[in-house]
C-alpha positions as CSV (number, residue, x, y, z in Angstrom):
1,X,136.1,132.5,45.8
2,X,139.9,132.8,46.5
3,X,140.7,129.3,47.9
4,X,143.9,128.6,46.1
5,X,147.3,129.3,47.6
6,X,149.1,128.1,50.7
7,X,147.4,126.4,53.6
8,X,148.1,129.5,55.7
9,X,146.3,131.7,53.2
10,X,143.4,129.2,53.0
11,X,143.0,129.2,56.8
12,X,143.2,133.0,57.0
13,X,140.5,133.4,54.4
14,X,138.2,130.9,56.3
15,X,138.7,132.9,59.5
16,X,137.9,136.2,57.9
17,X,134.9,134.9,56.0
18,X,133.6,133.7,59.4
19,X,133.7,137.3,60.5
20,X,131.5,138.2,57.5
21,X,129.1,135.4,58.6
22,X,129.0,137.0,62.1
23,X,127.9,140.4,60.7
24,X,125.5,139.1,58.0
25,X,122.4,139.0,60.2
26,X,122.8,142.7,60.9
27,X,123.5,143.5,57.3
28,X,120.4,141.6,56.2
29,X,118.2,143.3,58.8
30,X,119.4,146.8,58.0
31,X,119.6,146.4,54.2
32,X,116.3,148.0,53.3
33,X,116.9,150.9,55.7
34,X,120.3,151.4,54.2
35,X,118.8,151.6,50.7
36,X,116.0,153.9,51.8
37,X,118.0,156.3,53.9
38,X,121.0,156.3,51.4
39,X,123.5,155.7,54.2
40,X,124.6,152.6,56.1
41,X,123.2,152.4,59.6
42,X,125.4,152.8,62.7
43,X,124.4,149.3,63.8
44,X,126.1,147.9,60.7
45,X,129.2,150.0,61.2
46,X,129.4,148.9,64.8
47,X,129.2,145.2,63.7
48,X,131.9,145.7,61.1
49,X,134.2,147.5,63.6
50,X,133.7,144.7,66.2
51,X,135.0,142.2,63.6
52,X,137.9,144.5,62.5
53,X,136.7,144.4,58.9
54,X,137.2,148.1,58.5
55,X,140.9,147.7,59.4
56,X,141.6,144.4,57.6
57,X,144.1,146.0,55.1
58,X,146.0,148.0,57.8
59,X,149.3,146.9,59.1
60,X,149.2,145.1,62.5
61,X,151.6,147.8,63.7
62,X,148.7,150.3,63.3
63,X,146.1,148.0,64.8
64,X,145.0,146.3,61.6
65,X,144.5,142.8,60.4
66,X,147.2,142.8,57.7
67,X,145.3,140.2,55.7
68,X,146.5,139.1,52.2
69,X,145.1,140.6,49.1
70,X,143.3,137.4,48.3
71,X,141.6,137.2,51.7
72,X,140.6,140.9,51.6
73,X,139.1,140.3,48.2
74,X,137.2,137.3,49.4
75,X,135.8,139.3,52.3
76,X,134.6,142.1,49.9
77,X,132.9,139.6,47.6
78,X,131.1,138.0,50.5
79,X,129.9,141.3,51.8
80,X,128.7,142.3,48.3
81,X,126.6,139.2,48.1
82,X,124.7,140.5,51.0
83,X,124.9,144.3,50.6
84,X,127.0,145.9,47.9
85,X,126.9,149.3,49.5
86,X,128.6,147.9,52.6
87,X,131.2,146.1,50.5
88,X,131.9,149.3,48.6
89,X,132.6,151.3,51.7
90,X,134.8,148.6,53.2
91,X,136.7,148.6,49.9
92,X,137.1,152.3,49.9
93,X,138.3,152.1,53.5
94,X,140.7,149.3,52.5
95,X,142.4,151.2,49.7
96,X,142.7,154.4,51.6
97,X,144.1,152.4,54.5
98,X,147.1,151.7,52.2
99,X,148.2,155.3,52.6
100,X,149.1,154.4,56.2
101,X,152.4,152.9,54.7
102,X,153.2,156.3,53.2
103,X,152.3,158.6,56.1
104,X,154.7,159.1,59.0
105,X,154.3,156.3,61.5
106,X,153.0,158.5,64.3
107,X,150.2,159.9,62.0
108,X,149.2,156.4,60.8
109,X,149.0,155.3,64.4
110,X,146.7,158.3,65.2
111,X,144.4,157.8,62.2
112,X,144.1,154.0,62.2
113,X,145.0,152.7,65.7
114,X,143.9,155.5,68.0
115,X,140.7,156.2,66.0
116,X,138.0,153.6,65.3
117,X,136.1,155.5,62.7
118,X,136.5,155.3,58.9
119,X,139.3,157.1,57.1
120,X,137.8,157.8,53.7
121,X,137.4,160.9,51.5
122,X,138.1,162.2,48.0
123,X,141.0,160.8,46.0
124,X,140.3,162.8,42.8
125,X,142.4,166.0,43.1
126,X,139.6,168.6,43.0
127,X,141.1,170.7,45.8
128,X,143.9,173.1,46.0
129,X,146.8,173.0,48.4
130,X,149.1,176.0,48.9
131,X,152.4,175.2,50.6
132,X,153.0,177.4,53.6
133,X,155.5,177.2,56.5
134,X,154.8,173.9,58.4
135,X,152.2,172.6,56.0
136,X,149.5,173.6,53.6
137,X,146.4,175.8,53.3
138,X,143.7,173.6,51.9
139,X,140.5,174.5,50.1
140,X,138.2,172.7,47.7
141,X,135.2,170.4,47.2
142,X,135.3,166.7,46.8
143,X,132.5,164.3,45.6
144,X,131.7,160.6,46.0
145,X,133.0,160.4,49.6
146,X,131.7,156.9,50.3
147,X,131.4,156.1,54.0
148,X,132.1,159.7,55.1
149,X,129.0,159.7,57.4
150,X,131.0,157.3,59.6
151,X,134.4,158.9,59.1
152,X,136.7,160.4,61.7
153,X,139.3,161.5,59.1
154,X,139.0,162.4,55.4
155,X,141.7,162.4,52.7
156,X,141.5,165.4,50.4
157,X,143.4,165.0,47.1
158,X,144.6,168.3,45.9
159,X,146.7,170.0,43.3
160,X,149.7,171.8,44.7
161,X,149.4,175.5,43.7
162,X,152.9,176.4,44.7
163,X,156.0,175.0,46.4
164,X,157.7,176.0,49.5
165,X,161.1,176.2,47.8
166,X,159.9,178.6,45.1
167,X,159.5,176.0,42.3
168,X,156.3,175.6,40.4
169,X,154.1,172.5,40.9
170,X,155.6,170.7,37.9
171,X,159.2,171.0,39.2
172,X,160.7,173.9,37.2
173,X,161.5,177.4,38.5
174,X,158.8,180.1,38.3
175,X,161.0,182.1,36.0
176,X,162.4,179.4,33.8
177,X,159.4,177.1,33.5
178,X,159.2,176.0,29.8
179,X,157.2,173.7,27.6
180,X,158.5,170.6,29.2
181,X,157.4,171.7,32.6
182,X,154.0,172.8,31.3
183,X,153.4,169.4,29.8
184,X,153.9,167.6,33.1
185,X,150.9,166.8,35.2
186,X,150.5,169.1,38.2
187,X,151.9,167.9,41.5
188,X,149.3,166.5,43.9
189,X,149.1,166.0,47.6
190,X,146.9,163.8,49.7
191,X,146.0,165.7,52.9
192,X,144.2,164.2,55.9
193,X,141.8,166.4,57.9
194,X,139.4,165.7,60.8
195,X,135.9,165.0,59.4
196,X,134.4,167.7,61.7
197,X,136.5,170.3,60.0
198,X,134.6,170.1,56.7
199,X,131.1,170.9,55.5
200,X,129.0,168.0,54.0
201,X,126.4,168.3,51.2
202,X,123.5,165.8,51.1
203,X,123.7,165.2,47.4
204,X,124.0,161.4,47.0
205,X,120.9,160.3,45.1
206,X,122.0,157.5,42.8
207,X,120.7,154.6,40.7
208,X,122.8,152.0,42.6
209,X,125.0,151.7,45.6
210,X,122.5,153.9,47.3
211,X,123.6,153.1,50.9
212,X,127.1,154.2,50.5
213,X,126.3,157.8,51.5
214,X,128.7,159.0,48.9
215,X,128.1,162.7,49.5
216,X,130.3,165.7,48.7
217,X,132.2,167.8,51.2
218,X,133.9,171.2,51.2
219,X,137.0,172.5,53.0
220,X,137.4,176.3,53.4
221,X,141.0,177.5,54.0
222,X,142.1,174.8,56.4
223,X,145.7,174.5,57.7
224,X,147.0,171.0,57.4
225,X,150.4,170.1,59.0
226,X,152.9,168.7,56.6
227,X,153.1,165.3,58.4
228,X,149.4,164.8,57.6
229,X,150.2,164.8,53.9
230,X,151.4,162.2,51.3
231,X,153.1,163.3,48.1
232,X,150.8,162.0,45.3
233,X,153.8,161.1,43.1
234,X,154.9,158.4,45.5
235,X,151.7,156.4,45.2
236,X,152.6,154.7,42.0
237,X,155.5,153.1,43.7
238,X,155.7,150.7,46.7
239,X,156.1,152.5,50.0
240,X,159.5,152.6,51.5
241,X,160.5,149.6,53.6
242,X,160.1,150.0,57.3
243,X,159.2,147.5,60.1
244,X,155.7,148.8,60.3
245,X,155.0,148.5,56.6
246,X,151.9,146.4,55.9
247,X,152.3,145.8,52.2
248,X,155.1,146.3,49.6
249,X,152.4,147.0,47.0
250,X,151.9,150.4,45.4
251,X,148.8,152.3,46.4
252,X,147.5,152.4,42.8
253,X,148.0,148.7,42.4
254,X,145.8,148.0,45.4
255,X,142.7,150.0,44.5
256,X,141.5,147.9,41.6
257,X,141.1,144.8,43.8
258,X,138.6,146.6,46.0
259,X,136.2,147.8,43.2
260,X,136.6,144.6,41.2
261,X,135.8,142.4,44.3
262,X,132.6,144.3,45.0
263,X,131.5,144.0,41.3
264,X,132.2,140.3,41.4
265,X,130.2,139.8,44.6
266,X,127.3,141.5,43.0
267,X,127.4,139.2,40.0
268,X,127.7,136.2,42.3
269,X,124.6,137.3,44.1
270,X,122.7,137.7,40.8
271,X,123.7,134.1,39.8
272,X,122.5,132.9,43.2
273,X,119.2,134.7,42.9
274,X,118.3,133.6,39.3
275,X,117.4,129.9,39.8
276,X,114.8,130.9,42.5
277,X,113.1,133.1,39.9
278,X,113.4,130.7,37.0
279,X,112.3,127.4,38.6
280,X,108.8,128.4,39.4
281,X,108.0,131.2,37.0
282,X,105.9,130.7,33.9
283,X,106.0,133.6,31.4
284,X,102.6,135.2,30.5
285,X,100.7,132.9,28.0
286,X,103.6,130.4,28.3
287,X,103.3,126.7,28.9
288,X,106.6,126.0,30.7
289,X,108.7,127.6,33.3
290,X,111.7,129.7,32.6
291,X,113.9,127.0,33.9
292,X,112.7,124.6,31.2
293,X,113.6,127.0,28.4
294,X,116.7,126.1,26.4
295,X,117.4,129.7,25.8
296,X,117.3,130.5,29.6
297,X,119.5,127.4,30.4
298,X,122.1,128.5,27.9
299,X,122.0,132.1,29.0
300,X,122.4,131.1,32.7
301,X,125.4,128.9,31.8
302,X,127.0,131.7,29.8
303,X,126.5,134.2,32.7
304,X,128.1,131.6,35.0
305,X,131.0,131.3,32.7
306,X,131.6,135.0,32.6
307,X,131.5,135.2,36.4
308,X,133.8,132.2,36.8
309,X,136.3,133.7,34.3
310,X,136.2,137.0,36.2
311,X,136.9,135.1,39.5
312,X,139.9,133.3,38.1
313,X,141.4,136.4,36.5
314,X,141.1,138.4,39.7
315,X,142.6,135.5,41.6
316,X,145.5,135.3,39.2
317,X,146.1,139.1,39.6
318,X,146.1,138.7,43.4
319,X,148.5,135.8,43.3
320,X,150.9,137.9,41.1
321,X,150.6,140.9,43.4
322,X,151.6,138.8,46.4
323,X,154.4,137.0,44.6
324,X,155.9,139.9,42.8
325,X,155.0,142.8,45.0
326,X,158.6,143.5,46.1
327,X,159.4,144.2,42.4
328,X,156.2,146.0,41.4
329,X,156.7,147.9,38.2
330,X,154.5,148.5,35.2
331,X,154.2,144.8,34.3
332,X,152.3,144.2,37.6
333,X,150.3,147.4,37.3
334,X,149.2,146.5,33.8
335,X,148.2,143.0,34.8
336,X,146.1,144.3,37.7
337,X,144.4,147.0,35.6
338,X,143.6,144.4,32.9
339,X,142.1,142.1,35.4
340,X,140.0,144.7,37.0
341,X,138.7,146.1,33.7
342,X,137.9,142.5,32.6
343,X,136.0,141.8,35.8
344,X,134.0,145.0,35.3
345,X,133.1,144.0,31.7
346,X,132.3,140.4,32.6
347,X,130.2,141.2,35.6
348,X,128.0,143.8,33.8
349,X,127.4,141.4,30.9
350,X,126.5,138.6,33.3
351,X,124.1,140.6,35.4
352,X,122.5,142.3,32.3
353,X,121.9,138.9,30.8
354,X,120.3,137.5,33.9
355,X,118.2,140.6,34.4
356,X,116.9,140.3,30.8
357,X,116.3,136.5,31.0
358,X,114.1,137.0,34.1
359,X,111.8,139.3,32.2
360,X,109.3,141.3,34.2
361,X,110.3,139.5,37.4
362,X,113.5,141.5,37.6
363,X,111.7,144.9,37.4
364,X,110.3,145.2,40.9
365,X,112.2,147.7,42.8
366,X,113.9,146.1,45.7
367,X,114.1,142.6,44.2
368,X,117.6,141.0,44.2
369,X,118.1,141.2,40.5
370,X,116.9,144.8,40.4
371,X,119.4,145.7,43.1
372,X,122.2,143.7,41.4
373,X,121.5,145.5,38.1
374,X,121.6,148.9,39.6
375,X,124.5,148.2,41.9
376,X,126.8,146.7,39.3
377,X,126.2,149.5,36.8
378,X,127.1,152.0,39.5
379,X,130.2,150.1,40.5
380,X,131.7,149.7,37.1
381,X,131.4,153.5,36.5
382,X,134.5,153.8,38.8
383,X,137.7,154.7,37.1
384,X,139.5,151.5,38.1
385,X,136.9,149.3,36.3
386,X,136.4,151.6,33.3
387,X,136.9,150.3,29.7
388,X,139.5,153.0,29.1
389,X,141.9,150.8,31.1
390,X,142.0,148.5,28.1
391,X,143.3,151.3,26.0
392,X,146.1,152.1,28.5
393,X,147.1,148.5,28.9
394,X,146.9,147.9,25.1
395,X,149.2,150.8,24.5
396,X,151.6,149.5,27.1
397,X,151.6,146.0,25.4
398,X,152.6,147.8,22.2
399,X,155.6,149.4,23.8
400,X,154.4,152.7,25.4
401,X,154.7,153.7,29.0
402,X,151.7,152.7,31.2
403,X,149.6,155.9,31.5
404,X,147.0,156.5,34.1
405,X,144.8,158.2,31.5
406,X,145.4,159.9,28.1
């Protein structure tokens, strides 16, 4: 739990964790339905909206809570200890909320203050955006749109197929584009469209995080005004300073906190569940409980050590983000990515270990350890927690530029 820092931060965290306590009875009541129906119930979303949790990482200028990185992370951990699917959706909402500091203010106000639904979508650029006078023609299909069932607006990450000024997407002219231009990644745009303008496909059938409703959606030749678009090249830098700006932290430096916090909450839940299994359980043909086994005792302690190390590393990254965010830069980005990848690795190892130590008692579908096992493996498949981040950070520590991916 993120309890270090100033007295103000400590008090803010307490207040927002009290909001999680307020919604916990509804989350607990609806948890099995969420798992079964593969989508979070309207009752849960209503409770989250009532507490402002879906807008906690939005600037107060746009009707949000403007909470610290540490407080938001603590909220996601607490939600994940109850229902990881809910935490995941609130994390997705939180990171996409960060584009409110890049969009024109009037658009951010429309999306986040004048609308009470989720603003989620697809941030992998699998669509195509054609620049036309006044905006873009958008088409494409996006997967893993967590929370889209309850969305008013969707972001559609897309590759720019042309440019309004006659240049190619990489920045060179159409005639003179050479090898250097061809080697550059294609230009991308993040376009926001109303959720009722797309077609959804009910294709979310997963091992874990079942209740996120992470379906796919398709857009067919939609016109998107230019003001509803963010240039993807800006998202690796902090947003420009303006009175309404919520956070001087780059978009891509914010995302890892959301996924890592959810994975951490899942592992915390597994640690909490294990003693209740071990204390009274006697293995088949055994003579003592699991809790009396030295192997189980050592295994539980090692799992607790992994989770504690993950907590401290993520807290350290959050502290650095808040202290150094006006500077940003690759040092901060590398630190955050290293922390998130380490959290992913540690939480999987901890949950796997506890799942194994519990034996057959962890196998029943719907048990806490079963759900933790499935959810944490689904969570760490996300790009922000992937082991490939170790490669990118390692190359950076050896003097290379910090790459998103090779």
